[in-house]
ROMI-342277 format. One record per atom (N, C-alpha, C): residue in one letter; x negated, y, z. Coordinates in steps of 0.1 Angstrom, whole numbers, plus 5000, padded with zeros to 4 digits. Atoms other than C-alpha are relative to their C-alpha. Example, Ala and Ser with C-alpha at 12.3 -4.5 7.8 and 13.67 -1.06 7.14 Angstrom:
REM residues 2
A499149885000 A487749555078 A499150125000 S500949895000 S486349895071 S500850115008 
REM end
This chain:
REM residues 257
M500149914988 M064957247393 M499950154996 R500149865004 R064057557374 R501450054995 V498749965004 V067557567358 V500950025012 F499249994988 F069157507392 F499750135007 G500449884993 G067157787407 G500550134994 R499549885007 R068158037380 R501550015002 A498550004998 A071857927383 A500350055014 A499849964986 A071657977421 A499850155001 A500349855000 A070058327416 A501150084994 V498949935006 V072858427392 V501250005008 W498850014991 W075558297415 W499950095012 T500349914989 T073958487444 T500250154996 G499949865005 G073858807423 G501550034998 V498649985002 V077558767414 V500750025013 V499449994987 V078558717450 V499750135006 L500449874994 L076659017462 L500650124993 F499349905007 F078059227434 F501550025004 L498649994996 L081659137443 L500250045014 L500049964985 L080859187480 L499950155001 Y500349864998 Y079559537476 Y500750094991 L499249925009 L081659657447 L501150095007 P498949924993 P084659767469 P499450115008 I500649894992 I082259957492 I499550114991 A500549895009 A080660137463 A501250084994 V498849935005 V084160227449 V500550105011 L499549914989 L085160367483 L499150125001 V500949894999 V082060577485 V500150104989 V499849925011 V082460707450 V501250085000 Y498849935000 Y086060797454 Y500250095012 S500049904989 S085360987486 S499750144995 F500449875007 F084061257462 F501050034989 N499149985010 N087061237439 N501050115003 A499149884998 A089061557434 A501549965000 S498650045000 S092361367429 S500549965014 R499450044987 R094661337459 R500649864999 L499450135002 L096261027444 L498949895002 N501250094998 N092760857445 N500149884991 V499950115010 V093560647415 V499250024988 L500849975012 L092060827386 L498950115004 W501149914998 W088761017386 W500350134994 E499749875005 E089361387382 E498950115002 G501149914997 G085961537392 G499549995013 F500850014987 F083461577420 F500550115009 T499749904990 T084361757452 T499649955014 W500450024986 W083361787489 W501350025009 R498949954993 R086861897499 R500549905011 W499550104991 W087861567516 W499149995013 Y500949994988 Y084761587539 Y500350125009 A499749884992 A085761937549 A501449985007 A498650014995 A089461837553 A500149915012 L499950094989 L088761547577 L499750065013 W500349944988 W087261777603 W501250095005 Q498849924996 Q090561977603 Q501149915004 D498950104996 D092561657610 D499749975015 A500350014986 A092861677648 A500249865005 V499750144995 V094261317652 V498849924996 L501150085004 L091361167632 L498850045008 V501149964992 V088761377650 V500149945015 R499850064986 R090261267684 R499749855000 A500250145001 A090160907673 A498549974999 L501550025001 L086460947663 L499350025014 E500649984987 E085661097697 E500349895010 S499750124992 S087460807714 S499149894997 S500950115004 S085460557694 S498650025006 L501449974996 L082160727703 L499949995016 W500050014986 W083160747740 W500149855004 V499950144997 V084160377741 V498749934997 A501350065004 A080960277722 A498950045010 A501149964991 A078760477746 A500149925013 W499850084988 W080260307777 W499749854998 T500350145004 T080159967760 T498649974999 T501450025002 T076560007751 T499350015013 A500749994987 A075460117786 A500249885008 I499850124992 I077159827803 I499449884994 S500550125006 S076159577777 S498549995001 V501550004999 V072459677778 V499649965014 A500350044986 A072459647816 A500349865003 L499750144998 L074159317817 L499249904991 G500850095009 G072359167787 G498549995004 T501450014996 T068859267799 T499949935013 A500150074987 A069559147834 A500249854998 A499750145003 A070958817821 A498849934993 A501250065007 A067958757798 A498949985009 C501150014990 C065458827826 C500349895010 L499750114991 L067258597850 L499849874994 M500150135006 M067458317826 M498649964996 H501450035003 H063858357816 H499149975013 R500850014988 R062558377852 R500349875008 Y499650114991 Y064558107869 Y500549884992 R499550125005 R065257747861 R500949935010 Y499050064991 Y068357577875 Y500949924992 R499050095006 R070957317868 R501150084993 G498949945007 G073557417843 G499650134992 A500549885006 A071357697828 A500449994985 R499650015014 R071957567792 R501550024998 L498649995001 L075657537798 L500450155001 I499749864998 I075857897811 I499650084988 R500549935012 R073758017782 R500949984988 T499150035011 T076057847757 T501450075002 L498849934997 L079157987774 L499950154997 V500249865002 V077758337773 V500050034985 L500149985014 L077058297736 L501349984992 V498850045007 V080558177727 V500750124994 P499449885007 P081958537721 P499450044987 M500749965012 M079358577694 M500549924988 I499650095011 I080658287673 I501549975000 A498650035000 A084358267683 A500750104991 P499249915009 P086858407658 P500650125008 E499649894993 E087758757667 E501550005004 V498550014997 V091558677666 V500149935013 I499950084987 I091058407693 I499550085012 L500549924989 L088958637714 L500950115004 G499149904997 G091458917711 G501349955007 V498850064994 V094458697720 V499649965014 S500450054986 S092558537750 S499850125009 L500249894992 L091558877763 L501350075004 L498749954997 L095059007760 L500849925010 S499350094991 S096458707778 S499450025014 L500749984987 L093858767806 L500550135006 F499549874994 F094859137810 F501450005004 V498650024996 V098559047811 V500149925013 A500050084988 A097858777837 A499650075012 I500549934988 I095959007860 I500750145001 R499249874999 R098459297853 R499150124999 L500849895002 L095859527840 L500650084988 D499349925010 D097459807819 D499050024988 L500849985012 L096159827783 L499650154998 G500549875002 G094060127775 G498550004997 F501449995002 F090460247772 F499249905009 T500750094991 T089460037802 T500049864994 T499950135005 T090659717786 T499249994986 I500750005013 I089059817752 I498549985004 I501450014997 I085659867769 I499649875006 V500350144995 V085859537788 V499949904989 S500050105011 S086759357756 S498750024992 H501249985008 H083859517737 H498849955007 V501250054992 V081359437765 V500049854999 T499950155000 T082559077763 T499249944988 F500650065011 F081259027728 F498750084996 C501249925003 C078459297727 C498849965009 F501150024992 F076359207757 F499249874997 P500850115004 P075458857744 P499050034989 F500949965010 F073859017714 F498750075006 V501249944993 V071659227737 V499249905007 M500750104993 M070858927758 M499149914991 V500750085009 V069758727728 V498750084995 T501149925005 T067559017715 T498950015011 V501049994989 V065859067749 V499449865003 A500650144998 A065458687754 A499049964990 A501050035010 A063658657721 A498750075003 R501249924996 R061258927733 R499349945012 L500650064988 L060758757766 L499349874997 A500650135003 A059858427750 A498550024996 G501449985004 G056558587738 G499350075011 L500749924989 L055758747772 L498949915006 D501050074993 D052458637787 D500150025015 P499849984986 P053058567824 P498850065007 A501249944994 A049458677831 A500150155002 L499949864999 L050459037825 L500650055014 E499449964987 E052759057855 E499249955012 E500850054990 E050458847876 E498850095002 A501149904999 A047559087868 A500450135007 A499549884993 A049659377879 A500249995015 V499850034986 V050559217912 V498649995007 D501450014994 D046859127918 D499350135002 L500649874999 L045959487912 L500750095010 G499449934990 G048259597940 G501450054998 A498749965003 A051559657923 A501049915007 T498950084995 T054759547940 T500749934989 P499250065011 P057059307921 P500950104992 A499149905007 A059459597914 A499250094992 A500949915008 A056559827902 A499549924988 A500550085012 A055159547880 A501149984990 Y498950015009 Y058559497865 Y500350134993 R499749875006 R059059867859 R498950054991 K501149955008 K055559947846 K499449914990 V500650105009 V054759627828 V501149934991 I499050085008 I057859427818 I500950094992 L499149915007 L060159707809 L499450074988 P500649955013 P057759877785 P499849904990 Y500250105010 Y057059547769 Y501449974994 L498750035005 L060859497765 L500750114993 A499449885005 A061459847753 A500549994985 P499550025014 P061659757715 P501349924999 A498850095000 A064159477722 A501250075006 I498949934994 I066259687745 I500550114991 A499649905010 A066359967719 A500849934989 A499350075011 A067359717692 A501449955005 G498750054995 G070059567714 G501050125003 T499149884998 T071359917723 T500650044987 L499549955013 L071760017686 L501049894995 L499150115005 L073359677678 L501350005008 A498850004992 A075859697707 A500850134996 F499349885004 F076760057697 F500749984987 T499450025013 T077359957661 T501149915000 L498950104999 L079459657669 L501250065007 S498849944993 S081659857693 S500650114992 L499449895008 L082060147669 L500849954989 D499350055011 D083259927641 D501149905003 E499150104997 E085359687660 E501550044998 L498549975003 L089059657649 L500949895006 I499150104996 I090559317656 I500249995015 V499950014985 V089759277693 V500650135006 T499549874995 T090559647698 T501550014998 W498649995004 W093959607681 W500849925011 F499350084990 F094959337707 F499950065014 T500249964986 T093659517738 T500250155002 A499849854999 A094559887730 A501550035003 S498649954998 S097660077740 S500350104989 A499649915010 A099660317719 A499250145002 G500749884998 G097760607735 G498550004999 S501550025001 S094260467731 S499649964986 R500350035015 R093560497694 R498550034997 T501349985005 T090060447682 T500050024985 L500049975015 L088860537647 L500449884991 P499550115009 P089160187632 P501549985001 L498650024999 L092660157645 L500850114993 E499449895007 E093560507632 E499949984984 I500150035015 I092160417597 I500949894996 Y499150115004 Y093960087596 Y501450045000 G498649965000 G097260247606 G500350094988 R499749915011 R096960517579 R499949934986 V500150075013 V095860277551 V501349924997 R498750075002 R099060077557 R501150094994 K499049915005 K101060387548 K499750054986 G500449965014 G099160467516 G498650065000 L501349955003 L095960597501 L499850145005 D500349874995 D094360897518 D498650034997 P501449975003 P091161057504 P499250035012 T500849974988 T090061177538 T499649875007 L500450134994 L089960807549 L498849954993 N501250045008 N087460737521 N498850085006 A501149924995 A085361027535 A499549955013 I500450054987 I085460917571 I499449865000 S500550145001 S084860557561 S498650004995 T501449985005 T081760667541 T499150045010 L500949954990 L080360857570 L499849895011 L500150114991 L081060557593 L499149894994 L500850105006 L079360327568 L498550055001 L501449954999 L076260557567 L499549995014 A500450004987 A076160577604 A499649855004 T500250144997 T076360197607 T498749954993 L501350045007 L073560147581 L498850065006 L501149934993 L071360397599 L499749925013 L500250074988 L071860217632 L499549864998 V500550145003 V071359867618 V498650014995 G501449985005 G068259987599 G499050035011 T500849974989 T066860137630 T499849885009 S500250124992 S067559827650 S499149894993 E500950095007 E065859617623 E498550045001 L501349944999 L062859847625 L499449975014 F500550044986 F062559787663 F499849855001 R500250145000 R062959417657 R498649964994 R501350035007 R059959417633 R498850045008 R501149964991 R057859607658 R499849905011 E500150104989 E058459327683 E499049894995 R500950125005 R056459077661 R498650045000 
REM end
């Protein structure tokens, strides 16, 4: 068992090394002075300065932030409401509904993208930022719902009952007792939804139009044409933003315990 444990640890280390090596290379070469981005020719910040002069790339970043903001707002509202309703009420088919809501979390993104595209075509909804937001909400709000539901599982019903006994209306008890209790979970779900929407590529590719380019779509399109050092720079910044959001979300999760 000791030999097996060491072998498993070595194998895990190799897998993690191969998994993160390409990301490390991308970050390092974002500071490479070479335009060809093949050989290291020295350290520079020029590509980080150059990307802000790229109007198309900056516009794609602004579009991604705009889509992520709307997606997050809608997903938090829907996810929190769904978690509260499923926690408070018991009815037939609740487990089936909960399972169906969670399907977008585990379904392959290609299948999700194709199915959403088919839906938009069937209802004759033109592709654009609206369809992108709807698509992102579809797979983002279940993450918010699961996060809030996990927090609600530890809620003491006596807290709300005590607030009502002290004269608070049900609405006031929910606003002054339940929502503050759920605040860490809502914050974690908010950061998680924003991160997922900001990084999404496959579903966005199926549901976007030619005029609605988000940052992942713009990066993907440029990479297919050839290596561009500015893409390393913007990808590094996006990676840092994602790590920051995920780390903050995990911090809120730990505070829930």
